[in-house]
C-alpha positions, -999 to 999 in steps of 0.1 A, spaced: 4 1 -2 18 32 -11 20 61 16 -6 86 16 4 117 7 25 147 23 3 176 30 18 211 31 4 249 27 -24 233 4 2 214 -19 1 175 -17 35 157 -23 29 118 -34 50 94 -22 86 90 -41 83 121 -57 102 154 -48 86 189 -50 91 225 -34 62 249 -21 65 283 -17 49 296 15 41 333 15 54 357 40 48 395 44 56 413 15 84 442 8 74 476 9 78 478 -29 47 458 -32 71 429 -44 57 393 -29 80 374 -5 81 335 -4 100 312 22 109 278 -1 104 243 13 115 217 -3 100 188 5 111 149 -3 84 124 7 102 91 5 81 59 -8 87 38 24 75 47 59 100 66 88 102 99 106 98 133 89 129 159 92 135 193 88 168 208 81 169 243 79 194 273 72 197 314 79 177 315 105 201 341 110 205 362 72 239 363 73 250 326 82 253 314 52 275 283 58 242 262 64 227 274 30 259 259 6 252 224 33 215 223 24 222 225 -15 244 199 -14 223 175 5 198 176 -18 220 168 -45 229 135 -30 211 107 -51 210 84 -23 179 104 -14 164 87 -37 157 59 -18 149 80 10 127 60 37 102 90 55 102 126 42 125 151 46 116 188 43 145 213 38 140 251 41 173 264 26 166 299 36 144 310 69 151 344 74 146 356 35 148 393 47 180 386 63 194 371 37 183 395 15 199 425 36 230 400 46 222 407 79 211 387 111 179 403 119 151 412 108 144 447 91 122 453 124 160 447 140 144 414 160 163 383 164 142 357 148 157 330 170 142 352 201 111 352 187 94 318 187 67 310 189 56 340 173 23 357 166 -1 357 135 -8 394 146 27 402 158 58 419 149 72 410 113 98 386 133 66 370 153 49 361 121 80 351 105 88 325 133 46 315 135 46 308 100 81 286 103 67 268 134 34 264 121 45 250 88 73 237 92 83 227 123 48 215 138 48 190 104 82 170 116 98 145 145 127 160 152 148 190 132 185 200 126 188 236 128 223 251 107 243 283 122 272 297 122 286 329 147 278 363 145 295 387 121 334 393 134 336 356 150 340 325 143 330 288 159 344 255 162 320 228 141 299 219 175 264 205 182 240 222 205 217 198 222 196 195 252 211 161 256 182 148 286 161 146 258 159 109 250 148 111 216 171 138 209 206 127 225 215 93 206 212 118 174 230 141 182 255 122 190 253 103 156 261 134 141 295 135 150 308 170 154 341 172 170 324 191 197 288 178 212 275 210 237 249 199 263 229 231 271 195 242 276 173 261 252 172 297 252 139 308 256 122 324 224 149 301 206 135 278 178 152 246 198 129 260 228 94 259 209 102 235 190 107 211 226 75 223 239 56 210 203 75 176 210 98 182 178 133 178 193 157 203 176 195 202 174 215 228 166 250 228 145 273 262 146 300 269 127 324 292 110 319 332 106 286 345 91 292 359 56 314 333 52 319 301 32 342 277 53 350 242 31 352 227 66 322 235 83 304 227 54 316 191 48 316 183 87 277 198 85 269 177 57 281 148 67 265 149 101 230 152 86 236 128 67 245 106 99 214 116 114 193 103 86 214 71 85 206 67 126 169 76 119 165 46 93 158 74 65 192 66 46 215 31 44 245 41 38 278 18 42 303 35 63 332 35 90 315 46 123 319 82 134 348 98 159 326 101 190 320 138 199 342 154 230 311 163 255 313 195 268 292 203 300 297 238 304 311 264 282 320 303 296 330 333 277 365 350 283 363 386 284 391 417 279 404 432 309 407 465 290 400 479 258 425 479 228 440 456 205 441 423 206 469 398 200 455 366 195 476 337 210 452 303 206 431 296 177 398 275 174 399 241 185 434 241 202 434 229 239 441 251 269 450 251 302 440 270 334 460 302 333 471 300 297 473 332 282 452 336 254 457 368 243 474 404 250 451 435 249 477 467 243 468 502 225 481 512 193 513 530 207 532 498 223 523 517 263 520 478 282 494 448 277 470 431 296 472 393 288 438 376 285 437 346 310 420 315 303 401 302 336 401 263 338 410 239 312 391 232 280 388 237 239 383 273 224 352 265 209 345 301 200 366 333 188 365 367 179 380 375 145 382 413 152 414 423 176 396 456 181 377 449 217 366 467 242 369 464 281 340 438 290 338 420 254 331 386 245 365 369 230 368 336 233 340 312 243 358 281 262 342 244 266 351 227 296 362 192 287 387 166 292 386 143 265 413 158 247 422 124 230 391 129 212 397 162 201 432 153 187 421 127 162 390 155 154 416 180 147 436 156 131 413 141 107 405 173 98 440 185 86 444 154 68 410 151 48 403 116 66 370 137 81 357 136 45 369 101 34 329 88 29 323 74 -2 288 72 2 284 113 5 291 129 -32 314 156 -30 319 189 -47 354 205 -55 363 230 -24 355 263 -22 385 282 -18 
């Protein structure tokens, strides 16, 4: 017996077919219509419904490239279940190359939103109701903010029994246990019984090839774990689990000379950077408060006193991190024949 059609926003997609649906959003003040495009891949065989979304913040473009490559994978022809892919959630911010919407609100603090709310609230309401509510689980793809960089990491509430094995299966170098912030997509997803993990990697408005490949591989790992894809592969390296993180801030205003980079393992009392003035009149060190790994870093060397410069995660699993770093450097991280790769973006 054939699977029933998948229904979304008045459209029906038959089993074994793929299509896209344009969901109307508030238009521009130039009377130009705006739509959020949802790619629907409805497998012939029964299985879970997974959504994958990108550009919830409009300037976070790594995820857009990840889902573009995902949609090109020939293995999706044998998909079990249903895959919902939204390459660009925040269409307004993406068009303006901005993290925010035109009303200056952060979409990822505007959930669940309201039909009669602000522009951000209305977009959140549409995405939550039309896409997220139809899924069993989700992967939301992010990067750091402008002038900041994130080491590839998964953020998930590991107390959720349905989500924990999927977050581990993604096999990012770092796995951070974190409760979802109020107003976030993760928070509203949990309230709707749709567990969501967030992949963070790279910098806003920049493509990072390593982050993109890890994100593509990780998404397909999750689909394999869910039984949506049958892939032959070597078991992925387990993630280094981080149970708490902390931002280390500049002790004074000035120009920072960074001493460590993303993914570096650091010890308590290590000097992470020096902050001095343009005239060379002395420097203040930025000291690491505990043992861990650098999971986020400011790229702009011009800092104000109190500005967050390094994001450090507490972990003792240094050997796992060394394995991941070695694989990222020599290419083993991506030597999976079942994933169709493209030439590197340089």
